[in-house]
C-alpha positions as CSV (number, residue, x, y, z in Angstrom):
1,X,122.9,9.8,-108.1
2,X,126.2,11.7,-107.5
3,X,124.4,13.9,-104.9
4,X,123.4,11.3,-103.1
5,X,126.8,9.6,-103.3
6,X,127.9,13.0,-101.7
7,X,125.7,12.9,-99.1
8,X,126.5,9.3,-97.7
9,X,130.2,9.9,-97.8
10,X,129.4,13.4,-95.8
11,X,127.4,11.5,-93.0
12,X,130.4,8.8,-93.0
13,X,132.8,11.0,-92.3
14,X,130.5,13.0,-89.7
15,X,129.7,9.4,-88.1
16,X,133.2,8.4,-87.9
17,X,134.7,12.1,-86.5
18,X,132.1,11.1,-83.5
19,X,133.0,7.8,-82.7
20,X,136.7,9.2,-82.7
21,X,135.5,11.6,-80.7
22,X,133.6,9.0,-78.1
23,X,136.5,6.7,-78.1
24,X,138.9,9.7,-77.3
25,X,136.7,10.7,-74.0
26,X,136.1,6.8,-72.9
27,X,140.2,6.3,-73.7
28,X,140.6,9.2,-71.2
29,X,138.2,8.7,-68.9
30,X,139.3,4.9,-68.8
31,X,142.9,5.9,-68.3
32,X,141.6,8.4,-65.2
33,X,139.9,5.7,-63.8
34,X,142.7,3.1,-63.6
35,X,145.3,5.7,-62.7
36,X,142.7,6.4,-59.6
37,X,142.5,2.8,-58.5
38,X,146.0,2.4,-58.8
39,X,146.1,5.3,-56.1
40,X,143.5,4.2,-54.0
41,X,145.4,0.2,-53.9
42,X,148.3,2.2,-53.2
43,X,147.0,4.1,-50.4
44,X,144.9,1.3,-48.4
45,X,148.2,-0.9,-48.7
46,X,150.1,1.1,-46.6
47,X,150.8,0.3,-43.2
48,X,148.3,0.7,-40.4
49,X,145.5,1.6,-43.4
50,X,143.1,-0.4,-41.1
51,X,139.8,-1.7,-41.3
52,X,138.3,-1.9,-45.1
53,X,142.1,-1.1,-46.0
54,X,142.5,-4.4,-48.2
55,X,143.9,-7.4,-47.1
56,X,147.5,-6.7,-48.4
57,X,147.6,-3.7,-46.4
58,X,146.5,-5.1,-43.0
59,X,148.4,-8.5,-43.6
60,X,151.2,-6.1,-44.3
61,X,150.8,-4.2,-41.1
62,X,150.3,-6.9,-38.4
63,X,153.1,-9.2,-39.7
64,X,155.0,-6.1,-39.1
65,X,153.3,-5.4,-36.0
66,X,154.2,-9.7,-34.9
67,X,158.1,-8.2,-35.9
68,X,157.7,-5.1,-33.6
69,X,156.5,-7.8,-30.6
70,X,159.5,-9.9,-31.4
71,X,162.3,-7.8,-32.0
72,X,161.2,-4.2,-31.4
73,X,161.7,-3.3,-35.0
74,X,159.3,-0.7,-35.8
75,X,159.7,-0.3,-39.3
76,X,156.2,-0.4,-40.8
77,X,154.4,0.1,-37.6
78,X,151.6,2.8,-37.0
79,X,152.4,5.1,-34.5
80,X,150.3,6.4,-31.5
81,X,150.2,9.0,-29.1
82,X,149.8,7.6,-26.0
83,X,148.5,10.4,-24.1
84,X,145.5,12.4,-25.6
85,X,146.6,15.3,-23.4
86,X,150.0,15.9,-24.6
87,X,151.9,15.5,-27.6
88,X,153.5,11.6,-28.9
89,X,154.5,10.1,-25.8
90,X,155.1,6.9,-27.8
91,X,153.5,3.6,-28.4
92,X,152.2,1.9,-31.6
93,X,148.3,1.0,-32.4
94,X,147.3,-2.3,-32.1
95,X,146.2,-3.7,-35.2
96,X,142.7,-4.0,-36.2
97,X,142.5,-7.9,-36.1
98,X,144.3,-8.4,-33.2
99,X,142.1,-5.7,-31.4
100,X,139.0,-7.2,-32.7
101,X,139.9,-10.8,-31.7
102,X,140.6,-9.3,-28.1
103,X,137.2,-7.6,-28.3
104,X,135.6,-11.0,-29.1
105,X,137.2,-12.6,-26.4
106,X,136.2,-9.9,-24.3
107,X,132.8,-10.4,-25.2
108,X,132.7,-14.0,-24.0
109,X,134.3,-12.8,-20.6
110,X,131.8,-9.9,-19.8
111,X,128.1,-10.5,-19.8
112,X,127.7,-6.7,-20.0
113,X,129.7,-7.1,-23.5
114,X,126.9,-9.8,-24.4
115,X,123.6,-7.6,-23.7
116,X,124.2,-3.9,-23.6
117,X,124.9,-1.9,-26.7
118,X,129.1,-1.7,-27.5
119,X,129.8,1.6,-29.8
120,X,133.5,1.6,-31.5
121,X,134.5,5.4,-31.4
122,X,137.4,6.9,-33.1
123,X,137.8,10.0,-30.5
124,X,138.3,10.4,-27.1
125,X,134.8,11.3,-26.6
126,X,131.4,10.3,-27.9
127,X,127.8,11.7,-27.1
128,X,124.3,10.6,-28.6
129,X,121.1,12.2,-27.9
130,X,118.4,10.6,-26.0
131,X,115.0,11.7,-25.8
132,X,113.5,11.4,-22.5
133,X,109.8,13.3,-23.7
134,X,107.7,11.9,-26.7
135,X,106.5,14.2,-29.3
136,X,102.9,15.5,-28.7
137,X,99.6,14.5,-30.6
138,X,96.4,15.8,-30.7
139,X,92.8,15.2,-32.8
140,X,91.3,17.4,-35.1
141,X,88.4,17.4,-37.6
142,X,89.2,17.6,-41.1
143,X,88.8,21.2,-41.3
144,X,89.7,22.2,-37.8
145,X,93.2,24.0,-36.9
146,X,95.9,22.2,-35.8
147,X,97.9,23.4,-33.4
148,X,101.4,23.1,-32.6
149,X,101.9,19.7,-30.1
150,X,104.4,19.7,-27.8
151,X,108.1,18.7,-29.1
152,X,110.1,16.1,-27.4
153,X,113.0,16.3,-24.8
154,X,116.3,15.4,-25.9
155,X,119.2,14.7,-23.2
156,X,122.8,14.8,-24.4
157,X,124.7,11.7,-22.7
158,X,128.7,11.4,-22.9
159,X,129.6,8.1,-21.6
160,X,132.7,8.8,-19.1
161,X,135.9,7.5,-20.7
162,X,138.9,6.3,-19.1
163,X,141.6,4.3,-20.0
164,X,142.6,1.1,-18.8
165,X,145.5,-0.9,-19.1
166,X,147.8,-4.1,-19.0
167,X,151.1,-5.2,-18.8
168,X,151.5,-9.0,-19.7
169,X,155.3,-10.1,-20.3
170,X,156.7,-12.6,-21.7
171,X,160.5,-14.4,-22.0
172,X,162.5,-13.0,-24.8
173,X,163.6,-16.7,-25.0
174,X,160.1,-17.5,-26.4
175,X,159.7,-14.5,-28.4
176,X,162.8,-15.7,-30.4
177,X,161.0,-19.0,-30.7
178,X,159.3,-19.1,-34.2
179,X,157.0,-22.1,-32.7
180,X,155.6,-19.5,-30.3
181,X,152.1,-18.6,-31.0
182,X,152.6,-14.9,-30.2
183,X,149.7,-13.2,-31.4
184,X,147.5,-16.0,-29.6
185,X,149.2,-15.3,-26.4
186,X,148.8,-11.8,-26.7
187,X,144.9,-12.1,-27.0
188,X,144.4,-14.2,-24.3
189,X,146.6,-12.1,-22.1
190,X,145.1,-8.9,-23.1
191,X,141.6,-10.1,-22.9
192,X,141.5,-11.8,-19.6
193,X,143.5,-8.5,-17.9
194,X,140.9,-6.2,-19.8
195,X,137.7,-8.2,-18.6
196,X,138.6,-8.3,-14.9
197,X,138.5,-4.1,-14.8
198,X,136.1,-3.6,-17.5
199,X,133.8,-6.1,-15.5
200,X,134.0,-4.4,-12.3
201,X,133.4,-0.5,-14.5
202,X,130.3,-1.8,-15.7
203,X,128.3,-2.7,-12.4
204,X,130.4,-0.3,-9.7
205,X,132.6,2.3,-11.4
206,X,132.6,5.7,-10.4
207,X,132.1,7.5,-13.7
208,X,135.5,9.2,-12.8
209,X,138.7,8.2,-15.8
210,X,136.5,5.2,-15.9
211,X,132.9,3.7,-17.1
212,X,129.7,4.9,-14.8
213,X,128.3,1.2,-13.3
214,X,124.7,1.1,-13.2
215,X,124.1,0.7,-9.9
216,X,125.8,3.8,-8.9
217,X,122.7,5.8,-10.4
218,X,120.3,7.2,-7.5
219,X,117.2,4.8,-7.2
220,X,113.6,5.4,-6.6
221,X,110.5,3.1,-6.5
222,X,108.4,5.0,-8.1
223,X,107.1,4.4,-11.7
224,X,108.4,5.9,-15.2
225,X,107.2,9.1,-15.3
226,X,107.0,10.0,-11.8
227,X,110.7,10.1,-10.8
228,X,113.6,12.1,-12.2
229,X,114.9,11.2,-15.3
230,X,118.4,10.1,-14.6
231,X,116.8,7.8,-11.2
232,X,116.7,4.1,-11.5
233,X,113.4,2.3,-10.7
234,X,113.8,-0.8,-7.9
235,X,111.1,-3.3,-6.4
236,X,112.1,-4.0,-2.7
237,X,112.0,-7.7,-2.4
238,X,109.8,-7.6,0.9
239,X,112.9,-8.3,3.7
240,X,116.0,-6.8,4.7
241,X,118.9,-8.7,2.9
242,X,116.7,-11.5,1.7
243,X,113.5,-12.5,-0.2
244,X,110.8,-12.3,1.4
245,X,109.5,-15.2,3.4
246,X,106.5,-16.2,1.8
247,X,106.2,-16.8,-2.3
248,X,109.2,-14.9,-3.0
249,X,108.9,-15.5,-6.8
250,X,105.9,-13.1,-6.5
251,X,108.4,-9.7,-6.5
252,X,110.3,-11.3,-9.3
253,X,107.0,-11.0,-11.3
254,X,106.8,-7.6,-10.3
255,X,110.0,-6.7,-11.2
256,X,109.2,-7.8,-14.5
257,X,106.0,-6.1,-14.9
258,X,107.7,-2.9,-13.6
259,X,109.4,-2.9,-17.2
260,X,107.0,-1.4,-19.6
261,X,106.4,-3.9,-22.5
262,X,108.3,-2.0,-25.3
263,X,111.5,-2.6,-23.3
264,X,110.7,-6.5,-22.3
265,X,111.4,-7.8,-25.8
266,X,115.2,-8.4,-25.5
267,X,115.1,-8.0,-21.8
268,X,117.4,-10.2,-19.5
269,X,118.3,-11.1,-15.7
270,X,121.5,-9.9,-14.3
271,X,122.8,-11.3,-11.0
272,X,125.6,-13.4,-9.6
273,X,126.0,-17.3,-9.0
274,X,124.9,-16.6,-5.3
275,X,121.8,-15.5,-6.1
276,X,121.4,-17.5,-8.7
277,X,121.8,-20.4,-6.5
278,X,118.7,-19.0,-4.3
279,X,115.9,-18.0,-7.3
280,X,116.6,-21.8,-9.1
281,X,114.9,-23.2,-6.0
282,X,112.1,-21.1,-6.1
283,X,108.5,-22.6,-7.4
284,X,105.3,-21.4,-8.5
285,X,102.0,-21.8,-7.2
286,X,102.0,-25.7,-9.0
287,X,105.3,-26.4,-7.2
288,X,107.0,-25.9,-11.0
289,X,110.4,-24.2,-10.8
290,X,110.5,-20.7,-12.0
291,X,114.1,-21.4,-13.4
292,X,114.5,-23.1,-17.0
293,X,117.8,-24.4,-18.1
294,X,118.6,-23.7,-21.6
295,X,117.4,-26.1,-24.3
296,X,119.9,-25.8,-27.0
297,X,123.7,-25.7,-26.5
298,X,125.1,-21.7,-26.1
299,X,121.6,-20.8,-25.3
300,X,120.9,-19.0,-22.1
301,X,119.3,-20.5,-19.2
302,X,115.9,-18.7,-18.7
303,X,113.9,-17.0,-15.3
304,X,110.3,-17.1,-15.6
305,X,110.9,-16.9,-19.3
306,X,113.7,-14.6,-19.8
307,X,117.3,-15.1,-20.4
308,X,119.8,-15.1,-17.3
309,X,123.6,-13.8,-17.5
310,X,125.7,-14.3,-14.6
311,X,127.7,-11.7,-13.5
312,X,130.3,-12.0,-10.8
313,X,130.6,-8.2,-10.6
314,X,126.8,-8.2,-9.5
315,X,127.1,-8.0,-5.1
316,X,125.9,-11.1,-3.2
317,X,122.6,-10.6,-1.2
318,X,122.6,-8.6,2.4
319,X,120.8,-5.6,3.3
320,X,119.6,-2.9,0.9
321,X,121.7,-4.7,-1.7
322,X,121.0,-4.5,-5.4
323,X,121.4,-7.9,-6.3
324,X,119.3,-8.2,-9.2
325,X,119.1,-6.1,-12.8
326,X,116.2,-7.0,-15.3
327,X,115.9,-5.0,-18.4
328,X,116.8,-4.4,-21.6
329,X,120.7,-3.4,-21.7
330,X,120.4,-2.7,-25.6
331,X,118.3,0.1,-24.8
332,X,119.8,0.5,-21.2
333,X,123.6,1.0,-21.3
334,X,125.8,1.7,-23.9
335,X,129.7,1.2,-24.0
336,X,131.8,2.7,-26.1
337,X,135.4,1.2,-26.9
338,X,138.1,3.2,-28.8
339,X,141.6,1.1,-30.2
340,X,144.5,-0.4,-28.2
341,X,147.8,1.4,-28.5
342,X,150.9,-0.7,-27.2
343,X,154.4,-0.1,-25.8
344,X,157.2,-2.5,-25.6
345,X,159.4,-2.3,-22.5
346,X,162.6,-4.9,-22.9
347,X,164.0,-3.4,-19.6
348,X,162.0,-3.5,-16.9
349,X,161.8,-6.7,-16.1
350,X,164.5,-8.9,-17.8
351,X,164.8,-11.5,-19.0
352,X,160.9,-10.8,-19.6
353,X,159.8,-8.3,-22.1
354,X,156.7,-6.4,-21.2
355,X,153.8,-5.4,-23.5
356,X,152.3,-2.2,-21.6
357,X,148.8,-1.6,-23.8
358,X,146.1,0.6,-22.9
359,X,142.7,0.5,-24.2
360,X,139.9,3.5,-24.0
361,X,136.6,2.4,-22.3
362,X,133.7,4.4,-21.6
363,X,130.0,3.5,-20.5
364,X,126.7,4.7,-18.8
365,X,123.0,4.1,-18.5
366,X,121.4,5.4,-21.6
367,X,117.8,5.3,-20.6
368,X,116.8,4.4,-16.8
369,X,113.5,3.4,-17.8
370,X,115.1,0.3,-19.8
371,X,116.6,-1.1,-16.3
372,X,115.1,-2.2,-13.2
373,X,116.7,-3.1,-9.4
374,X,115.6,-5.2,-7.2
375,X,116.9,-3.7,-3.5
376,X,117.0,-6.3,-0.4
377,X,114.8,-4.5,1.6
378,X,111.3,-4.7,3.1
379,X,110.3,-1.6,1.3
């Protein structure tokens, strides 16, 4: 019995020691975890922590930025180099919330932003790979050799980027008025100004210090796989500067079927209001209009079953114009966005204060097989 009691006492002491060691390790790990979380929270609450930095940090930076707009105080506002090819030249980053709000309003103004692929970027350059030739395949019996097949060809795409700027101004008296919705005013002014410049670039931009537009690429009437990889395919309308005199809708049907089935899911029409006016009166062989109004509020109108987007930057119909685009722009065109920066200028236009704002934007055709054009020509 004594031996049994001694053995039990020994086991209890060992178990107690093991529990104490476990508790000590747990306490140390818990303290380390709490310390790291506190440090993370402090860093995220710093002004300018950006998206994902916690509501406290974002709100603090946003409030500091609005204070900068009203009075020029820069405490708590994150500085930004306004030039990418030189040292800091002044300026401050626009808060993520305001930048995102401008982007949302821009999307309402810009049909291309609604239909194309938009990628936020954090640097001055962005590139992506695009496959221009699929992986080869072959057949083989169960015991036959399997030689290497063709590998896909990849093309590096670097959307040309440029710096678009706007310079809205407001009186100092309004800035001093606490009731004045400074944030809402700034968002509307910037979005309206940027939309005008961007919208033109998506369609006809040269690609030099700005995006490259869809209508600046070489065109060919050859089908996919038979023309140069960088060329866009067009379908002729059947008459110079006009639709064909008879059965004009047939050419629109041909344009739809120039796009391969894999791209038609998600395809849309892009044209301006003057061109759409002519299209809306077209009828099929049974006398039915080929254009259909959207059934629900906010739903796009449809042409031959595909959504229609009006873009006033598309050209009017004239000889050899490319006035209609049809395609899957999510796969065919890429837009790159970099965050905005701002300089506050209370001197140039006194008693007004100017807010010189810059935004780096890029864009180019990503897949020439995904976008087709109608050329208003006989052939």
